[in-house]
C-alpha positions in Angstrom: -23.8 -24.9 7.2 -25.0 -21.2 7.0 -22.4 -18.6 6.3 -21.6 -16.6 9.5 -18.4 -15.0 11.0 -17.9 -18.4 12.6 -18.2 -20.5 9.4 -16.5 -18.1 7.0 -13.3 -19.7 5.5 -11.5 -16.4 5.2 -10.6 -14.7 8.6 -11.3 -11.4 6.9 -15.0 -12.3 6.9 -14.7 -14.4 10.0 -12.6 -13.6 13.0 -11.7 -10.1 11.7 -15.1 -9.2 10.1 -15.8 -6.4 12.6 -12.3 -5.0 12.1 -12.4 -5.0 8.2 -16.1 -4.3 7.8 -15.6 -0.7 6.7 -14.2 -2.1 3.4 -17.2 -4.1 2.6 -19.0 -1.3 0.7 -16.0 -1.1 -1.7 -14.8 -4.7 -2.2 -17.6 -7.1 -1.4 -19.8 -8.6 -4.2 -22.5 -6.2 -3.1 -20.0 -3.3 -3.4 -18.9 -4.4 -6.9 -22.5 -4.7 -8.1 -23.4 -1.3 -6.7 -20.4 0.4 -8.4 -21.4 -1.3 -11.7 -24.9 0.1 -11.4 -23.4 3.5 -10.6 -21.2 3.5 -13.7 -24.1 2.4 -16.0 -26.4 5.1 -14.7 -23.8 7.9 -14.9 -22.9 6.8 -18.4 -26.5 6.9 -19.5 -26.9 10.4 -18.0 -23.8 11.6 -19.8 -25.2 10.3 -23.1 -28.3 12.3 -22.4 -26.2 15.4 -21.7 -24.2 14.9 -24.9 -26.9 14.5 -26.2 -27.3 11.6 -28.6 -30.1 12.6 -31.0 -32.5 9.9 -29.6 -31.9 11.2 -26.1 -32.5 14.9 -26.8 -36.0 14.8 -25.4 -35.1 12.9 -22.2 -36.5 14.7 -19.2 -33.4 15.8 -17.2 -35.6 16.2 -14.2 -35.5 12.4 -14.0 -31.7 12.4 -13.4 -32.2 12.4 -9.6 -34.5 9.4 -9.9 -31.9 7.6 -12.0 -29.2 8.4 -9.5 -31.4 7.1 -6.7 -31.1 3.7 -8.3 -27.5 3.4 -7.0 -27.7 5.9 -4.2 -30.5 3.9 -2.6 -29.1 0.6 -3.8 -30.1 -2.2 -1.3 -29.1 -5.8 -0.6 -32.5 -6.7 -2.0 -31.5 -5.0 -5.3 -28.3 -6.9 -5.3 -30.1 -10.2 -4.8 -32.4 -9.3 -7.7 -29.3 -8.9 -9.9 -28.0 -12.2 -8.8 -31.3 -13.8 -9.7 -31.1 -12.3 -13.2 -27.5 -13.6 -13.4 -28.7 -17.1 -12.9 -30.4 -16.8 -16.3 -27.8 -14.6 -18.1 -24.8 -16.4 -16.7 -23.2 -13.0 -17.1 -22.8 -10.6 -14.2 -22.6 -7.3 -16.1 -25.5 -8.2 -18.4 -27.5 -8.9 -15.3 -26.8 -5.3 -14.1 -28.0 -4.0 -17.5 -31.3 -5.9 -17.3 -31.8 -4.8 -13.7 -31.5 -1.1 -14.7 -33.8 -1.6 -17.6 -36.4 -3.0 -15.1 -36.0 0.2 -13.1 -36.4 2.4 -16.2 -39.7 0.6 -16.9 -40.8 1.5 -13.4 -40.1 5.1 -14.2 -42.2 4.8 -17.4 -39.3 5.6 -19.7 -38.8 2.3 -21.4 -38.4 4.0 -24.8 -34.8 4.6 -23.8 -34.0 1.1 -22.6 -31.5 0.3 -25.4 -29.3 3.2 -24.4 -28.4 1.5 -21.2 -25.0 -0.1 -21.7 -25.0 1.4 -25.3 -21.9 0.5 -27.2 -20.1 -0.9 -24.1 -18.4 -4.1 -23.3 -18.5 -5.4 -19.8 -14.9 -4.3 -19.1 -15.9 -0.7 -19.7 -18.1 -1.1 -16.7 -15.7 -3.2 -14.6 -12.6 -1.3 -15.4 -14.2 1.9 -14.4 -16.2 0.6 -11.4 -13.1 -1.1 -9.8 -10.7 1.8 -9.9 -13.5 4.1 -8.6 -14.1 1.7 -5.7 -10.4 1.5 -5.1 -10.0 5.3 -5.1 -12.9 5.8 -2.7 -11.7 3.0 -0.4 -8.3 4.6 -0.3 -9.6 8.1 0.2 -12.2 7.2 2.8 -10.7 4.3 4.8 -7.1 3.4 4.1 -5.3 6.7 3.7 -6.9 8.0 6.9 -5.8 4.8 8.6 -2.2 5.2 7.4 -2.3 8.9 8.3 -3.5 8.1 11.8 -0.5 5.7 12.4 1.9 8.3 10.9 0.5 11.1 13.2 0.7 8.8 16.2 4.4 8.1 15.4 5.1 11.8 15.0 3.6 12.5 18.4 5.7 9.7 20.0 8.8 11.0 18.3 8.1 14.4 19.9 7.3 12.9 23.3 10.5 10.9 23.3 12.8 13.2 21.5 15.2 13.6 24.4 15.3 10.0 25.5 18.8 8.6 25.0 18.8 5.1 23.6 21.5 2.5 23.0 21.6 1.8 19.3 22.3 -1.6 17.9 23.9 -2.4 14.5 24.2 -6.0 13.6 22.5 -6.6 17.0 25.5 -5.2 18.8 25.8 -2.1 20.9 26.5 1.0 18.8 26.7 4.7 19.0 23.8 6.0 21.1 20.7 7.5 19.5 17.5 9.1 20.6 14.3 7.1 20.9 12.3 9.9 19.3 14.5 10.0 16.3 14.2 6.2 15.8 10.4 6.6 15.8 10.7 9.5 13.4 12.6 7.3 10.9 9.4 5.3 10.4 7.1 8.3 10.4 9.2 10.0 7.6 9.3 6.8 5.6 5.5 6.6 5.7 5.1 10.3 4.9 7.3 9.9 1.8 5.5 6.8 0.5 2.1 8.4 1.1 3.2 11.4 -0.9 4.3 9.1 -3.7 1.0 7.2 -3.4 -0.9 10.4 -4.2 0.9 10.9 -7.5 -0.3 7.7 -9.0 -3.5 8.0 -11.1 -6.5 5.8 -10.7 -6.7 4.6 -14.3 -9.9 3.4 -16.0 -10.4 1.7 -19.4 -13.4 3.0 -21.3 -13.4 2.4 -25.1 -15.6 -0.4 -26.3 -15.0 -4.1 -27.0 -11.3 -3.7 -28.0 -10.6 -0.2 -26.9 -11.4 1.7 -30.2 -15.0 2.8 -29.7 -15.9 0.7 -32.7 -19.6 0.4 -31.8 -20.0 4.1 -30.8 -18.3 5.3 -33.9 -20.2 3.1 -36.4 -23.5 4.3 -34.8 -22.6 8.0 -34.4 -19.5 8.8 -36.5 -19.9 12.5 -36.0 -19.0 12.4 -32.3 -15.5 12.6 -30.8 -15.9 9.4 -28.7 -12.4 9.4 -27.2 -12.9 12.9 -25.9 -16.3 11.8 -24.6 -14.6 8.9 -22.8 -12.0 11.3 -21.3 -14.7 13.6 -20.0 -16.9 10.9 -18.6 -14.1 9.0 -16.8 -12.7 12.3 -15.6 -16.0 13.3 -14.1 -15.6 10.3 -11.8 -12.2 11.5 -10.6 -10.4 8.9 -12.7 -7.9 9.1 -15.6 -8.8 7.2 -18.8 -6.1 5.1 -20.3 -6.0 6.2 -23.9 -4.7 3.1 -25.7 -6.0 -0.1 -24.4 -7.2 -3.6 -25.4 -10.6 -4.8 -24.1 -9.3 -4.3 -20.6 -7.3 -1.7 -18.6 -3.6 -2.6 -18.7 -3.5 -2.2 -14.9 0.0 -0.6 -14.8 -1.2 2.2 -12.6 -3.1 -0.2 -10.4 0.0 -2.3 -10.1 1.9 0.8 -9.0 -0.7 1.5 -6.3 -0.5 -2.0 -5.0 3.3 -1.9 -5.0 3.1 1.4 -3.1 0.8 -0.2 -0.5 3.3 -3.1 -0.2 6.1 -0.6 0.6 3.9 1.1 3.2 3.2 -2.3 4.7 6.9 -3.2 4.6 7.8 0.0 6.6 5.2 -1.0 9.2 6.4 -4.6 9.3 9.9 -3.3 10.0 8.4 -1.0 12.7 6.5 -4.0 14.3 9.7 -6.0 14.5 11.7 -3.2 16.0 9.0 -2.6 18.7 8.8 -6.3 19.4 12.6 -6.2 19.9 12.4 -3.2 22.3 9.7 -5.0 24.3 11.9 -8.0 24.5 14.7 -5.8 25.8 12.3 -4.4 28.3 12.6 -0.9 26.9 8.8 -0.9 26.7 6.3 -2.3 29.1 2.8 -2.9 28.1 -0.3 -1.6 29.8 -2.3 -4.5 31.2 -5.9 -4.8 30.2 -8.2 -6.3 32.8 -9.2 -9.9 32.1 -6.6 -10.3 29.2 -4.5 -13.4 29.3 -0.9 -13.5 27.9 -0.4 -17.2 28.0 -2.6 -20.2 28.8 0.1 -21.6 30.9 2.3 -18.8 32.2 0.3 -16.2 34.2 3.1 -13.6 34.3 3.3 -13.1 30.5 2.1 -9.9 28.7 3.0 -10.7 25.1 3.4 -8.1 22.3 0.6 -9.8 20.4 -0.7 -6.7 18.6 2.7 -6.2 16.9 2.9 -9.9 16.0 -0.7 -9.8 14.7 0.2 -6.8 12.6 3.4 -8.5 11.2 1.4 -11.6 10.2 -1.4 -9.6 8.5 1.1 -7.3 6.7 3.0 -10.4 5.4 -0.2 -12.0 4.0 -1.2 -8.7 2.5 2.2 -8.2 0.8 2.2 -11.7 -0.6 -1.1 -11.0 -2.3 -0.1 -7.4 -3.4 2.9 -8.9 -5.0 0.9 -11.5 -7.0 -1.7 -8.9 -8.0 0.8 -6.4 -9.2 2.7 -9.0 -11.1 -0.3 -10.7 -12.7 -2.7 -8.0 -13.6 -0.6 -6.2 -16.2 -0.2 -9.4 -18.2 -3.0 -10.5 -20.5 -3.0 -12.6 -23.7 -3.6 -10.5 -26.9 -6.6 -8.3 -26.6 -7.7 -10.0 -23.3 -8.0 -13.1 -21.3 -10.2 -13.7 -18.3 -7.5 -14.2 -15.7 -7.7 -10.6 -14.5 -11.4 -11.1 -13.5 -10.7 -13.8 -11.0 -7.7 -12.0 -9.6 -9.5 -8.7 -9.3 -12.2 -10.2 -7.1 -9.5 -10.7 -4.5 -8.4 -7.0 -4.6 -10.1 -6.3 -1.2 -8.4 -9.2 0.6 -4.9 -7.8 1.0 -6.4 -4.3 1.6 -8.5 -5.9 4.4 -5.4 -7.6 5.9 -3.6 -4.3 5.8 -6.5 -2.5 7.6 -6.5 -5.3 10.3 -2.7 -4.7 10.7 -3.1 -1.0 11.0 -5.7 -1.3 13.7 -3.6 -3.9 15.6 -0.6 -1.5 15.5 -2.7 1.3 16.9 -3.8 -0.9 19.8 -0.3 -2.0 20.4 1.2 1.5 20.3 -1.5 2.7 22.8 -0.3 0.0 25.2 3.4 1.0 25.2 4.9 2.4 28.4 8.5 3.7 28.4 10.7 1.8 30.8 13.3 4.5 31.4 15.2 2.5 34.0 15.9 -0.4 31.6 17.0 2.0 28.8 19.3 3.8 31.2 20.7 0.5 32.6 21.6 -0.6 29.1 23.4 2.6 28.4 25.3 2.4 31.7 26.4 -1.2 30.8 27.8 -0.2 27.5 30.4 2.6 28.0 32.4 1.1 25.2 30.2 2.9 22.7 31.9 6.2 23.5 35.1 4.8 22.1 34.1 6.2 18.7 33.8 9.7 20.2 37.1 9.6 22.0 39.1 8.2 19.0 37.5 10.8 16.7 38.6 13.7 19.0 42.0 12.2 19.2 42.2 12.0 15.4 41.4 15.7 15.3 44.3 16.3 17.7 46.6 14.2 15.4 47.1 11.7 18.2 49.1 8.7 17.0 46.9 5.6 16.1 43.9 6.6 18.2 41.6 3.9 16.6 44.1 1.2 17.5 44.4 2.5 21.0 40.7 2.4 21.6 40.4 -1.0 19.9 42.9 -2.4 22.2 41.1 -1.0 25.2 37.5 -2.0 24.3 38.3 -5.5 23.0 39.7 -6.7 26.2 37.7 -9.6 27.6 36.3 -7.5 30.4 33.5 -5.0 31.0 34.1 -1.5 29.9 32.8 0.9 32.5 32.8 4.6 33.2 35.8 4.1 35.4 37.6 2.2 32.6 37.1 5.1 30.2 38.0 7.7 32.8 41.3 5.9 33.6 42.1 5.5 29.9 41.6 9.3 29.3 44.1 10.1 32.1 46.8 8.1 30.3 46.5 10.1 27.1 49.3 12.5 26.2 47.0 15.4 25.3 46.3 18.7 26.9 44.2 19.1 30.0 41.6 21.0 27.9 41.2 18.0 25.6 41.0 15.6 28.5 38.2 17.7 30.0 36.5 17.6 26.7 36.7 13.8 26.7 35.6 13.4 30.3 32.2 14.8 29.7 31.4 12.3 27.0 29.0 9.6 28.1 26.5 7.1 26.5 23.8 9.5 27.7 25.0 12.6 25.9 26.9 11.2 22.9 23.8 11.6 20.7 24.8 13.7 17.7 22.3 16.0 16.0 19.3 15.3 13.8 17.8 18.6 12.9 
């Protein structure tokens, strides 16, 4: 059976392929190979710029031709590397041999042995992967989170004056504003995105066990740790100074945990909107031809928010495993990180799918002001807090208990009920007038 979007086992590469395809250049096998080639080429160029004595005569005019190897990297090139790997049984060594073939084509084979000079495979992998992660975040994921955040801020402004019955423990509570409730999620996202930008993308670059052993024995006169710092820094990454054969992944774990928190905020938002739809506070725009239920023609389900919740849950489960597993490695290294890292793109893809589902869902929302107002009108008991607080100010005897007795009667509390209660109070006419104007529609507090 040929691999297609219909036969793929993972929905990321099957049902949702079109949605998550923008991440393929960063997290696919092709993407990983291309980033490895990029690291090897840039490392070789940096050795030439140092220069190592044997590279002093390298024609710098060829740098553009070298960079073209990864800038113009094709699927055909990737398949060539996979063919070499069938012989080497080592993915990074196959990349080295591929680049050496390219150098022969450029007629500079006298420099072949300075490709992958002094490196272990993890110097390449643990630089390629954080670089791909950084560029995927900068170019795809952060803009997607920012788009959601800006959309929520726009809705918060649009609905800033819409009175809304609050619910604590699922029960009617002091009224709020719909715009403010939306802004809660926008602010949470903004804070976590700000924190995300403080976490460095860390790379390991230091030889077989992190000490530049091979570099130092061949060229003891060079400051190899400083060289590593500059090379990794030129890629926009931060080099971890003390490492084993592999990056310790603490910063990557922090990035994944931060993504998990961002997802959790949006999962929380998805459930709240689902609840508001259930309460009929929101209607959903109907799309021609779309079916809500195979059996019930009237249904318009909040499927985009449910899809988002499901994908965010899958993503977070994987983020949690990745962040817990990757920083743990036996002695100077074991191979478990390699298998786990190959799944790095999976939770990120599920996150992107969720973000796009949320945007679709948000665009469908239509405010049902009548339902919101009806709920407020049906819950005049929520102004009891306001009345008893004003009475406390007036030193009225046992105001809380008086309102408790009123509102816990086994009967509906209406505007008339509240009005009649106010008239029984032994307070001044001025205070009564103050209480009379309080309603579920204006007892909204302040937020700025």
